[in-house]
N, C-alpha and C positions, 0 to 999 in steps of 0.2 A: 155782345157775348152769347147770343142766341144759338149761333152756329156750333160754338164751343161746347155750350151745355148739351146740345144734341150728341156731339161726338162722345161727349163724356157718359151720358145715359145708355149710349148703345154699344160701348166698347168696354170690356172688363180690365185689360191692360193697355195703357198708354204710354208712349215714350215721349218725354216733354223737353223741350229747350226754347229758349227766348233770349234775345238781345237785350231787352229791357228786363234788368234782375228783379225789379219790385213786381213787375207783371208776371215773371216767372214765379215768384212766390205766391203770388194771388192765385194764379190758374192751378197750381201744384196742390195748394191747400184746398181749394175748391173740388179739385178732382178726389181727394182723399175723403173729403166730407161726404160726396156723392157714393162713395163706396168703390172707387176704381182703384186698381192696383198700378202704382206710379213708379215708373223707372225715370231717374234724373239723367238726361244726356248733357254732359259737359259740351260746349258750344263746337269744341274741336273735334267731337266725335258724332255730331248728329248725323252726318252724312257717311259715316263708314261703314254702317251695317245695311243689309238688305232688309229695309222696312217699308212700309207703305205710307207715304205722307198723305194726311187726309186734312190738314190744315197749315197754311203758310199765308201770313200777311205781312212778311218782311220782318216781323218782330216776335211773333210767337210760331214755334214750329212743333206740331203734334204727330205722331207718326203710330201706326198700329201693326201688328203682325201681318205678314202678307199669308201666312198659313195658319188660321186660328183654329185648326182642327187639331193642333197639337195640344197636348195635356198642359194644363197651366197650374202650378203649384200655389200652396196658400202663403201668401205675403201681401204686405200693404205698401211697402215702400222698397225700393231697390237703388243703391247708389254705387258709383264707380270708386275704386280706391284710386289715389293721386298718382301713382306710377312713379314716384320718386326713387323707388329701390327696386322695382320690378315692374313688369308690364300690368297695366291697370286690369282689376278683377272687379266682378260685380258681387255685391253683397246684399241680401235681402233680410227684411225685418218684419215680424207680425206685429199685430196691434198691442199685444202684451208687452213686448219687447220695447217698442216706441213709448208706450205710456210710462214704463218704469223708468226708461232713462229720463222722460220730462219730469218725473216726480223727483229725481234726483236733482235736476237742474232747478226746480222750483226752490229745493232746500238750500242749494250753495248760492243762487244769485239773489233770491228774495224777491223776485219782480211781482208787480201787482198790476191791477188794470189802470194804474196810473203812471205806469213805467214805459220804457222805450228800449229797444235793443237795436243796435246799429252794426252792420257789418260791411267792410269793404271787399270781401270776397264773394267769388261767383256762387249763385244760389245752389248749384248742383254740389257745391262742395258740402262733405257732411257738417262741419262746424257751422257753416252759415245756415243751413237748413234745418238740422235738429235744435242745436243751442239757440238759433237765431228764430227761424220762421215759425217751426212747430211749437217751440218753447213760449214765443209770445203769444201765438194763438191759444195754447194752453191755458194762459194766466190772464187773457183779455189785454195783453199790453199791445203797444204799437211796435211795428217791426219796419225799418227802413234800411235798403242797400244804397250806400252813398259812397262817392269817389273820395279818396283821403282828404282833399281840401275842403270839399263840403262838409266832411265831419268836423274839422276844425270850425268852420264857420258855425255849425249847428251848436257846437259845445259853447262857443261865445255869446251866442244869441238866444239859445233854447233850454240849455241844461237845466236851469232854475225852474222851468216849467214843469218837471217831472219829479216823482220821489226818489226815481232811481233812473240812472242812465247806465246801460252796460254795452261797452263797446267789444266786439270780438276783433282782436287786434292781431296785426301781423307786422313785420318789421318796419314796413313803409310808415304805417300809421304811428307805432312807437317812436320813430324818429321824429316825426312832424310833432307829436305831443311833447317831445322832449324840450321843444322851443316856447311853450306856453309856461309862463312864469308860476301860475298857480291856478287851482281850481277849487280853492277854500269856499265853502257854502253849498257846494253843488255835490250832489251824491253821485259821482262817477266811478263804476266799477270796470276796470280794465281786464279782461281775460286774455292773457297774453297768447294762449293756445301753445305755449311750450316754446315761444319766440324765444331768440338768444339774447337775453338779458342777464347782466352779472348781478349779483347779490346788491352791489353797491348801487347799480342803475335803479333797481326796485326801492332801495331806500330813498333815494333821491326823489323818484316819483311819488312816493307815500308822503315824503316831507312837503311836496307841493299840493298835496290834497287829492292826487289820484290814487285810488284804492286797487293796485296793481297786484294781481294774484296768477300763479302759474297753474295751469291743469294739465291733463293728460288724457288722451283717448284717440281713437283710430277709427276710420270708416268701419273696419271690422268689428268693433266693439261697441258701435252705435253712438260713436262720438265722445264717450266719457267713461273713464274709469277712476281717475284720481283727481283731487282739486285740493289746493292749500286752503281750506277753510278757516285755519287758525288765523293767518295773515299777520303772525307775530316775528320777533326776532329769532324763535328757535325753527320755525318753518321756513324762513326766507331762503331762497335757492333750491327749494324742492317743489316737488308737485303734490306733496302731502301725503296722507293716507287714502285707501280706496273709499269712495264716497258712500260704499254700502256694504254692510257686512257679509253680503252674499258674493262679494268680490276679494279675490286674494291675488298676491302677486308673489311670484319667486323668481330668482335668477338661475339661468341654466346657463353652463359653460360651453360656449361654441368657440372653437379656435384660441381657447384660453381667455375669452371675453365674457363677461357676465351679462347674458342678455334676458330681457324682461319677458316674463311668460305670464299671460293674464288668465285667470280662471274666474269666469263670470256667466252669469244665466243670461247675460244680454250679447253673447257672441253671435254675429251674423252668420248666414249661411250661404256658402257660395251658390251662384245661381248663372244660367247661360242667358244670352240675349233673347231667347224663347220664353224666358219666365218658367224654366225648370230647373230644379235643384240639381247640382252635380256633386255635392258632398252631403255626407250624413250630417245630421245635428251633432254639435259638439259645444263643451262648455269650458273649452281653453283655447288660446291663441298664442302661438310664438311668434313674438314680434322680432324686428331688427334692430330693435335700441338697445343701447348699452347703458346699463345703470349702476348704481349702489344704494344701499339704505343708509340713512344716518343712524345714529346711536339710538333713537326712539323707533325706527322702522319706517320713516318718511322715504318716499321713493325720490331718488336725485337722478335725473337723466344726464347721462356724460357723453353720448355720441351715437352714432349710428354703426350698423356692422361692418361697413366698410372702413371704420375707423380703426387706427392702431394705437397701442398704448407707447409712449415715448417717454422715456425715463419716468415710468409708472404714471403718467399723467394722459388724460384724455382730452377731448376738446373743450368740455365744460372747464376743466381744471386750468388748461389754457387761457380761457376767456377770462376766469377770475385773476389770473396772474397779471393781466393788463388792464384791469377794471379802472384803475387811476387814469388811464389814458382814455378809455372809452367813456366813463362818465355814465350818461343816460343813453348813449347810442348802442345799436344793435350791431352784431357781427356774427357772420357765419364762419366756422372754423373746421378744417377738415384735417386729420391726421393720415396722411397717405403713406404708401410703402416707401422704403428707403428713407424714412424719417423725414418726409418731405411734409411741410406745414403749409396749408392754404388758408389765408385770412381774407375775408370778403365783406367789405363794407357795402351800406346802402348809400351813405353820404360821402360824395367824392372829397368832401374837406377834409375827411379823416385820414386822407392819404399822406398829408402832411406829416403825420406822426410815424412814417414808414420805418425810418431809420431807429427810432426809439423802441418801436415794437420788435424789431429784429435783434436788437441788443438784447432787450429783457428776454425774449424766448430763446435766444442762443444760450444765455446763462442758465434759465430754468430748465430747458429740455436738454440741454448738452449737445447741441448741434451747431453747425455751421450757419452762419446769417444768411448764405446763400440757399440754404434749405427752408427758408421762410419766404414765401411769396406774399405779397399785399396788393389787393386790387379792389376794384369797385364793381359791383354787380349791376347789369344795365337795367334789371326789372325782375319780377316775380311772375311765376306762372301757378298752374293750379295747385300744385303741392305746396307752394310758398317756401320751399326749401331747395330743391333742385329743379333743373330742366325736366320738363315731362318727357318720357319716353313714349314712342309711337305705340300705339296699340297693336298688338300681335296676335 
């Protein structure tokens, strides 16, 4: 690591990527501790920009700016958005914002130096890096990136060795966890990260001993704004209330859709690849998520900006209407123009329910069965929701 330490000591801004996600986490954390400004490069973007490579051992890739005479603005961490609904953008955060978010995670996760946080997602993804890598480091906990099947093995063999195991989940993990009979006796918190689970599915998970909670946050908001801190029957199906009194949420009508607008002191700031701010400081962010509030003000996510209401229902409502078929399984649902509905499973075995699903949704949504498409998704990319668009 001597050569890497020299690079970190001699460069203010580094651009980092790695094949091994645990090594990625280690080097990024080390760089931040040394006072470097770190831009996390998703693997598929590491060669896209005109940067100067200064280290490449086939596992770790470090770049610096070719022209370091340009002004460098004040931030500690920069991350790319997923690109699920738009071209990826870069948002930067200073130390104050990062530490504030970590204090919120400490409150909602309750991890200690005897805990472990595990993620199957890339280290460059905001959820993995802030809720996982930095959060573990902040609390003296362990952090591991593991492949989905390795997480299952870890739970069986090591879960009871820790006072808390936090899993940053995605649909693939949740579908695998559904096959485990119970986790009674182990303190396992599953942050579903807004993954598509019905309220019935969450109840089943909790009955088995998995403390499944929904949360909400974006790269633009430093990973966290809402969390189901209550974890009870009243809050189930929602992402709860804002995690701090400094955060507020409103619904703004766009194309007759109620879209989430976040007001927070932790909104990131747009930055370019040269480390220069390209937008002014802002305390609000207009998302592309459709939502409603429950009677007590908890936030319930309904879909994305591209979804349309069909018979007054959005994808979340559609998912709940087939919950008895889904049981614990995840599903991605889109409401497309011309009243087309796309149902996408991660488990091909769920395709056997195709005709039953079409019948239920035809009745609920008042559409033809032919308007309902049921398919299996081959895999997940960076956004964990939709195929990543090419950076432009």
